[in-house]
Structure formats: C-alpha cells, structure tokens
N, C-alpha and C positions, 0 to 999 in steps of 0.2 A: 335739484337733485344733484345726490355725491354718486362717484362713478370714479373706477381704477382702470386708467390709461396708460398704455407702456406707449411711451415718447423716446425716441433716440435720444442720446444722453446730449452730445452736440447741439441739436434741436429745441432743445427744453436750455441750454444755454444761453441760444441766442432767445429764444421766447422771454426768459428771465430778465437778458440784456436789454431788451424793445419793450420790458415792462416798467425798469426801471427807468426808461426816458422818457417813458411815455406817463411816469407816475402812478404808476397803476398796477392791480397786484394782478401775479398771474391769470391766474382763472379768470379776470375781466380781460385781456387780452386772447386766452384760448377765446375765450365765448364770443368775443366778437371776430375773431377770426373764422369760425362756423358761422356766425350770421353772417358776414362776407359770404363764406363756401357754397351757402343754403340760398345765397339768393335775396336775404335781407340788407336791410340799411343798417352799419355798424351803429352802436352804442356811440354819443361823441366821449372823447378819452380828453383827458389835460395834455396839453403841447405846449410845448416851449416857447417864449414867444423874443421875436429878435428885437433887442434894442437898440436905440441908434448910436453910432458911436459921432462921439464929436471931436471933431480936430479942435486944437486951441492954438495960436499965435503964439502963447508962455508956455508952455505944460508944465506943473509943476505937483507937488506934492500935497496931503491931507493930513493935518496930523487926526488922531485920533479924536481929540477936543471938539475942533472943526465939525468932524464927522455927525459927533453926538448933539453940537449943537444945529447944525444940518435937519437934524433928525426930531428935534425938539421944535421949531421952528415949522417944521412941514408938519408934526403934529397937534400946533396948537392952531394952523391954518384950521384944518381938518375939523378940529372941535368946533372953534369959529362958525364952519360953513355948517356944521350941522347943528348949531342952536339956530341961527338963521334962517332954515331949513322948516324949526319944528313951531 
C-alpha cells in the first residue's frame, strides 16, 4: 500500500542514514520499524560483517598487480571447487 506520512526532517535524515548503513531502502526500514512497534518480528536485513584484523610482523603494501593475481587465484580455486561439486 502506498501512503503519505509527515515525518520530521531530522528523523527522516536519521532513517535515511540507518537504511544506507543497513543496505536497504528507507521504506523497508520504516516497515521494519512499524513491525517492531506493533509487536511483530522484524524482517531480516542486511548487516555489516566485521572481518578479522590480522597483524603482521612484517607489514607491507600490495601492488595492484599482486591484488589482481590473488583475485584470479581465488576465482580459479572457486571455479575448481564448483567443478568438483558437479
């Protein structure tokens, strides 16, 4: 259903920011908030994933070429795994 609701500017800006952080449209965030307020379970949303930070005894930088080569090796490994699964 489509409707018009008057939301204070600052509240809407906060909703836009939260929706962007969650990776969802603002209307999904508002619908989720209404579900929670009305006692229903919220729909699962996208969430940020915290990747581990690995400290190195010998920190260095990677060149674009090294990153590209690592991506190609990873893709080749994924392709090989998919081929074995079939």
